[in-house]
ROSE-852111 format. One record per atom (N, C-alpha, C, O, CB): x, z, y. Coordinates in pm, whole numbers, padded with zeros to 5 digits, always signed. Glycine has a CB too. Example, Ala and Ser with C-alpha at 12.3 -4.5 7.8 and 13.67 -1.06 7.14 Angstrom:
% residues 2
+01319+00780-00569+01230+00780-00450+01320+00780-00330+01424+00846-00332+01131+00905-00447+01285+00708-00225+01367+00714-00106+01290+00787+00003+01341+00804+00114+01408+00572-00060
//
This chain:
% residues 160
-06059+12456-18145-05941+12485-18066-05849+12364-18070-05828+12304-18176-05868+12611-18117-05795+12329-17957-05704+12218-17946-05565+12264-17989-05509+12353-17926-05702+12162-17802-05507+12206-18095-05376+12249-18143-05267+12240-18037-05169+12315-18043-05336+12168-18262-05281+12150-17939-05179+12140-17835-05185+12261-17742-05084+12301-17683-05196+12010-17755-05303+12319-17729-05322+12435-17642-05247+12557-17697-05183+12630-17622-05472+12468-17627-05256+12578-17826-05188+12687-17892-05156+12637-18032-05243+12634-18118-05275+12820-17895-05032+12598-18054-04994+12532-18179-05028+12618-18301-05054+12563-18408-04846+12500-18178-05028+12749-18287-05057+12837-18399-05201+12883-18397-05261+12904-18292-04964+12956-18398-05257+12900-18518-05387+12960-18536-05361+13099-18590-05310+13113-18702-05481+12875-18631-05394+13202-18513-05369+13339-18556-05487+13388-18638-05601+13386-18593-05346+13431-18434-05457+13432-18762-05560+13478-18854-05518+13609-18919-05399+13633-18941-05588+13372-18962-05617+13694-18948-05588+13811-19029-05568+13761-19172-05609+13650-19206-05703+13920-19020-05507+13842-19254-05487+13803-19394-05622+13781-19461-05637+13690-19543-05406+13912-19471-05721+13864-19425-05855+13852-19484-05918+13716-19449-05975+13650-19535-05946+13967-19434-05908+13675-19322-05965+13548-19279-05891+13431-19343-05953+13332-19381-05962+13537-19126-05759+13442-19353-05679+13338-19418-05726+13319-19563-05746+13206-19608-05528+13375-19414-05743+13431-19635-05788+13426-19774-05929+13368-19783-05958+13290-19874-05783+13566-19838-06016+13406-19691-06154+13356-19688-06157+13203-19668-06231+13133-19737-06235+13426-19576-06077+13154-19574-06070+13010-19548-06011+12934-19667-06057+12825-19700-05988+12982-19422-05909+12992-19729-05847+12930-19846-05949+12917-19959-05956+12814-20026-05725+13011-19893-06028+13022-19979-06132+13022-20083-06241+12919-20050-06285+12845-20138-06194+13162-20099-06284+12915-19924-06385+12817-19883-06335+12675-19903-06408+12590-19952-06425+12839-19735-06210+12650-19868-06151+12517-19884-06150+12476-20031-06186+12363-20065-06008+12514-19827-06110+12566-20117-06107+12538-20260-06247+12506-20312-06264+12412-20390-06048+12658-20338-06347+12582-20269-06486+12559-20309-06535+12422-20261-06599+12349-20336-06577+12671-20254-06504+12388-20136-06548+12259-20082-06484+12143-20156-06550+12042-20184-06514+12251-19933-06356+12156-20188-06283+12047-20251-06322+12028-20398-06313+11916-20450-06134+12072-20241-06364+12132-20463-06397+12120-20605-06548+12115-20625-06603+12009-20654-06337+12238-20684-06614+12226-20611-06757+12237-20641-06842+12150-20549-06925+12072-20597-06801+12382-20629-06823+12162-20418-06911+12092-20323-06895+11941-20331-06994+11868-20330-06882+12139-20180-06772+11894-20339-06750+11749-20351-06818+11694-20476-06878+11586-20472-06598+11718-20356-06810+11768-20587-06872+11723-20712-07025+11719-20697-07089+11623-20741-06832+11817-20830-07082+11821-20634-07228+11824-20612-07273+11704-20529-07373+11640-20560-07269+11956-20543-07199+11675-20424-07235+11563-20336-07220+11430-20409-07303+11341-20392-07148+11563-20208-07116+11417-20490-07097+11293-20568-07216+11273-20662-07262+11160-20680-06964+11299-20648-07264+11381-20723-07380+11372-20811-07505+11331-20733-07586+11252-20781-07404+11506-20884-07522+11387-20612-07637+11350-20529-07629+11202-20490-07731+11132-20492-07642+11438-20402-07509+11155-20456-07493+11014-20419-07525+10924-20538-07591+10821-20523-07349+10988-20370-07477+10962-20655-07502+10882-20776-07651+10876-20806-07704+10769-20839-07426+10940-20897-07720+10989-20794-07865+10992-20816-07937+10902-20715-08025+10824-20750-07917+11139-20806-07897+10915-20586-07961+10837-20481-07939+10687-20502-08030+10607-20477-07908+10878-20343-07820+10649-20548-07792+10507-20576-07883+10455-20688-07925+10340-20686-07643+10489-20615-07911+10542-20784-07993+10501-20899-08138+10473-20858-08213+10410-20934-07990+10609-21007-08177+10519-20741-08314+10498-20694-08338+10357-20641-08452+10317-20619-08347+10599-20586-08231+10282-20620-08248+10142-20578-08201+10116-20437-08095+10163-20396-08392+10103-20589-08280+10040-20364-08247+09990-20230-08188+10100-20141-08257+10195-20104-08372+09932-20164-08060+10086-20105-07992+10188-20025-08029+10182-19878-08010+10280-19805-07843+10172-20040-08081+10069-19832-08112+10053-19689-08229+10142-19645-08237+10181-19529-08144+09907-19658-08318+10174-19736-08433+10258-19701-08439+10381-19790-08548+10430-19821-08564+10179-19711-08324+10430-19830-08316+10541-19924-08278+10669-19849-08161+10689-19816-08215+10510-20037-08375+10753-19822-08351+10876-19746-08258+10972-19820-08176+11039-19757-08484+10947-19716-08270+10978-19952-08182+11066-20030-08037+11023-20017-07947+11107-20005-08224+11066-20179-08014+10893-20020-07878+10840-20007-07822+10872-19869-07708+10916-19856-07875+10687-20032-07903+10849-19765-07859+10876-19628-07826+11024-19609-07726+11059-19547-07969+10832-19528-07910+11111-19664-07887+11255-19654-07759+11296-19725-07680+11376-19674-08006+11333-19712-07737+11241-19844-07616+11273-19920-07491+11223-19846-07389+11292-19846-07622+11211-20061-07498+11105-19784-07384+11052-19706-07354+11142-19586-07238+11170-19556-07414+10908-19658-07459+11189-19518-07440+11279-19404-07379+11411-19449-07291+11465-19382-07572+11305-19333-07425+11462-19562-07371+11586-19617-07224+11567-19656-07141+11656-19635-07452+11631-19739-07194+11452-19711-07055+11421-19748-06966+11418-19623-06856+11473-19624-07048+11285-19823-07013+11354-19518-06934+11346-19394-06912+11485-19334-06802+11516-19290-07005+11255-19291-07016+11567-19333-07004+11702-19278-06907+11786-19361-06829+11864-19306-07141+11771-19272-06913+11772-19492-06823+11847-19581-06679+11803-19561-06590+11888-19553-06865+11828-19728-06656+11673-19553-06519+11624-19533-06465+11668-19397-06346+11697-19384-06515+11469-19544-06552+11673-19296-06510+11721-19164-06471+11868-19171-06370+11908-19113-06621+11699-19060-06550+11949-19240-06520+12092-19254-06388+12111-19329-06308+12197-19293-06634+12165-19328-06365+12031-19433-06238+12038-19507-06122+12008-19413-06021+12078-19415-06238+11939-19627-06137+11905-19330-06030+11868-19236-06002+11981-19138-05886+12012-19110-06068+11739-19159-06107+12044-19085-06091+12153-18989-06019+12272-19053-05927+12329-18994-06230+12198-18934-06061+12310-19173-05997+12423-19242-05852+12393-19273-05765+12477-19254-06073+12458-19371-05825+12271-19322-05686+12235-19352-05600+12242-19227-05485+12287-19233-05679+12094-19413-05654+12198-19115-05579+12204-18988-05552+12349-18950-05440+12383-18910-05658+12133-18876-05653+12435-18960-05635+12576-18926-05530+12641-19017-05442+12713-18970-05768+12652-18937-05541+12615-19146-05447+12677-19240-05306+12623-19223-05209+12696-19244-05494+12655-19383-05292+12496-19185-05158+12439-19170-05085+12498-19049-04962+12498-19044-05168+12287-19155-05160+12549-18951-05099+12610-18833-05117+12762-18832-05093+12827-18730-05159+12550-18706-05160+12818-18944-05192+12961-18948-05068+13049-18939-04965+13023-19001-05268+12994-19076-05083+13151-18859-04985+13260-18854-05064+13387-18881-05163+13415-18813-04907+13266-18714-05021+13462-18978-05092+13584-19016-05062+13694-18914-04947+13719-18880-05052+13630-19160-05169+13757-18867-05155+13868-18772-05111+13991-18850-05178+14034-18944-05288+13894-18694-05001+14046-18810-04956+14172-18867-05025+14282-18791-05005+14298-18670-04800+14186-18862-05107+14359-18861-05177+14468-18793-05074+14567-18741-04985+14611-18813-05278+14538-18887-05090+14600-18616-04991+14681-18546-05013+14830-18568-05006+14909-18474-04994+14651-18397-05040+14869-18692-05059+15009-18724-04930+15084-18694-04821+15037-18728-05102+15029-18873-04941+15197-18631-04823+15277-18602-04765+15246-18465-04710+15335-18401-04719+15254-18707-04777+15121-18417-04725+15089-18285-04819+15152-18183-04779+15240-18106-04713+14933-18263-04943+15106-18182-05051+15168-18107-05029+15196-17960-05110+15266-17900-05082+15290-18170-04923+15146-17898-04903+15177-17757-04923+15058-17665-04928+15074-17543-04766+15233-17736-04933+14938-17722-04953+14816-17643-05058+14729-17710-05058+14715-17832-04819+14739-17626-05146+14671-17630-05249+14581-17684-05183+14451-17725-05112+14388-17647-05362+14556-17579-05206+14410-17850-05154+14284-17902-05249+14235-18010-05348+14301-18043-05009+14301-17958-05220+14118-18065-05301+14065-18174-05307+14166-18287-05204+14222-18328-05245+13929-18224-05427+14189-18338-05443+14280-18450-05474+14423-18411-05507+14505-18497-05322+14279-18532-05465+14455-18282-05495+14592-18241-05643+14607-18210-05712+14510-18179-05411+14632-18118-05690+14730-18219-05826+14764-18179-05812+14848-18053-05736+14945-18049-05905+14841-18293-05886+14809-17950-05871+14876-17821-06007+14929-17775-06110+14864-17791-05811+14779-17715-06003+15046-17718-06123+15107-17661-06106+15107-17510-06008+15159-17457-06147+15253-17716-06204+15047-17439-06198+15041-17293-06323+15103-17233-06427+15112-17297-06181+14895-17244-06309+15144-17109-06421+15206-17038-06429+15144-16899-06331+15140-16825-06404+15361-17030-06550+15097-16865-06573+15041-16733-06569+15154-16631-06624+15262-16655-06708+14964-16726-06504+15130-16519-06494+15232-16415-06635+15273-16372-06717+15188-16336-06410+15180-16294-06662+15404-16375-06792+15455-16338-06885+15475-16457-06990+15537-16442-06856+15364-16240-06848+15424-16574-06928+15442-16696-06869+15553-16781-06752+15588-16767-06935+15310-16776-06952+15607-16869-06903+15708-16964-06886+15649-17103-06819+15707-17188-06997+15828-16968-06949+15532-17128-06945+15471-17260-06818+15389-17279-06774+15316-17190-07067+15383-17282-06760+15403-17399-06644+15322-17436-06693+15195-17506-06798+15194-17570-06547+15402-17529-06616+15090-17491-06642+14964-17561-06519+14936-17646-06407+14935-17596-06671+14845-17459-06541+14914-17776-06431+14896-17869-06427+14751-17917-06528+14695-17960-06445+14993-17990-06308+14690-17909-06288+14551-17951-06162+14540-18035-06066+14614-18016-06280+14458-17829-06166+14446-18129-06045+14411-18204-05994+14280-18147-06072+14186-18126-06074+14400-18359-05864+14272-18120-05804+14150-18066-05762+14061-18183-05680+14101-18266-05681+14183-17973-05819+13941-18188-05795+13849-18300-05761+13710-18246-05768+13685-18126-05919+13841-18393-05724+13621-18336-05702+13482-18299-05835+13412-18273-05940+13463-18313-05624+13408-18409-05831+13299-18208-05951+13224-18169-06043+13191-18287-06165+13196-18274-05912+13096-18100-05985+13159-18401-06064+13119-18517-06149+13232-18572-06247+13208-18642-05974+13066-18626-06114+13355-18541-06185+13472-18594-06278+13539-18494-06353+13628-18531-06087+13571-18643-06273+13497-18370-06352+13563-18265-06500+13565-18303-06556+13464-18347-06333+13491-18130-06563+13681-18284-06704+13699-18318-06755+13822-18243-06725+13935-18280-06724+13715-18474-06832+13799-18137-06878+13912-18054-06969+14007-18129-06969+14127-18100-06951+13859-17932-07046+13958-18226-07133+14048-18303-07050+14150-18380-07094+14263-18402-07221+13967-18399-06931+14110-18422-06841+14200-18494-06742+14269-18400-06653+14342-18444-06765+14123-18602-06758+14246-18269-06672+14305-18166-06527+14260-18183-06434+14337-18161-06681+14458-18171-06509+14134-18224-06376+14074-18237-06363+13970-18127-06441+13874-18122-06355+14010-18380-06264+13990-18039-06246+13896-17928-06111+13826-17939-06013+13883-17985-06257+13969-17793-06110+13701-17896-05989+13621-17899-05888+13669-17796-05924+13713-17687-06022+13474-17876-05763+13660-17834-05655+13694-17740-05648+13593-17625-05584+13619-17524-05519+13699-17813-05716+13477-17641-05718+13376-17536-05841+13385-17447-05848+13317-17344-05710+13240-17598-05938+13468-17485-06060+13483-17404-06024+13554-17274-05918+13616-17264-06170+13563-17482-06110+13545-17174-06079+13612-17047-06052+13763-17065-05955+13814-17010-06195+13593-16950-06137+13832-17140-06114+13976-17162-05991+13999-17248-05908+14085-17218-06236+14041-17228-05979+13920-17356-05863+13935-17445-05732+13914-17373-05637+13991-17392-05874+13839-17560-05724+13810-17291-05598+13784-17220-05572+13890-17113-05457+13921-17084-05601+13643-17155-05679+13947-17054-05661+14055-16956-05608+14182-17023-05539+14262-16960-05795+14085-16884-05642+14200-17152-05598+14320-17226-05456+14309-17281-05387+14409-17293-05694+14347-17339-05413+14188-17314-05284+14169-17381-05169+14232-17302-05154+14211-17182-05258+14020-17401-05089+14310-17375-04971+14371-17315-04997+14501-17240-04903+14567-17196-04908+14275-17224-05124+14538-17225-05156+14662-17153-05133+14782-17243-05127+14770-17365-05303+14660-17102-05118+14900-17179-05094+15024-17252-05208+15122-17228-05288+15105-17136-04959+15087-17209-05214+15224-17312-05315+15328-17298-05306+15389-17158-05198+15422-17110-05298+15437-17407-05422+15402-17093-05428+15458-16958-05422+15354-16849-05455+15383-16734-05317+15555-16939-05379+15230-16882-05373+15125-16780-05513+15091-16728-05611+15093-16803-05306+14997-16838-05520+15062-16600-05643+15015-16538-05621+14867-16509-05516+14827-16458-05679+15097-16408-05722+14786-16540-05710+14643-16516-05842+14589-16464-05947+14652-16482-05668+14568-16644-05837+14474-16400-05956+14408-16347-05987+14289-16435-05899+14215-16478-05935+14365-16198-06115+14272-16461-06162+14165-16548-06277+14095-16479-06371+14159-16432-06205+14220-16688-06269+13961-16474-06376+13882-16411-06494+13870-16506-06479+13825-16620-06325+13743-16371-06612+13910-16460-06735+13896-16537-06831+13809-16456-06805+13778-16340-06798+14037-16569-06942+13768-16517-07041+13692-16440-07092+13768-16318-07139+13707-16222-07158+13654-16530-07084+13900-16321-07130+13983-16208-07016+14010-16110-07033+14090-16018-07188+14116-16259-06903+13946-16128-06788+13967-16039-06681+14051-16107-06692+14086-16224-06833+14035-15910-06577+14082-16032-06464+14157-16086-06506+14300-16118-06573+14366-16038-06347+14158-15986-06466+14348-16236-06496+14484-16280-06365+14551-16319-06276+14487-16374-06597+14484-16399-06354+14680-16289-06235+14755-16328-06262+14829-16457-06367+14890-16476-06192+14853-16217-06164+14824-16546-06172+14893-16674-06045+14973-16695-05940+14944-16637-06193+14792-16790-06056+15075-16778-05941+15157-16815-05928+15152-16966-06028+15156-17038-05956+15305-16764-05805+15144-17016-05781+15145-17159-05779+15291-17204-05694+15370-17161-05647+15072-17195-05873+15326-17292-05889+15463-17341-05797+15489-17460-05728+15591-17466-06035+15491-17380-05796+15394-17555-05709+15411-17672-05676+15276-17733-05745+15177-17711-05775+15502-17777-05568+15276-17811-05523+15156-17882-05489+15198-18023-05417+15295-18044-05398+15088-17811-05542+15125-18120-05512+15155-18262-05453+15032-18327-05420+15035-18446-05639+15202-18340
//
């Protein structure tokens, strides 16, 4: 996500804690493991044709990049307050049940920040096409959402 696009990274408390823990692990345990791999690879001799050294350097670069990404996310993090009790308007942290016009099946999604979006877990970003179409809507509202098959009408069944 481009920080200029949305200066804040919206995270649940659980995701914030998970990222903080991952960052701590990368900075302590993982960095030490990679340093040991680099030291071992250096001991093997000629670095120009040393596959172990090259692999350890690539791993180091990937780890440092991941640390930078997490630090950036955490520095702009805003914790999503779950809207328990409000339940009348779709917002970050709410779970919404929608029904496609003409269907009987409900589809349930949790509205989350971009960093947490995961379709397998039915978590959609508030910036995604569906997420942004849902934001601010109330129970019973009908809205149109653009899909690859064209515009589809949906109704909001419930909000938690």
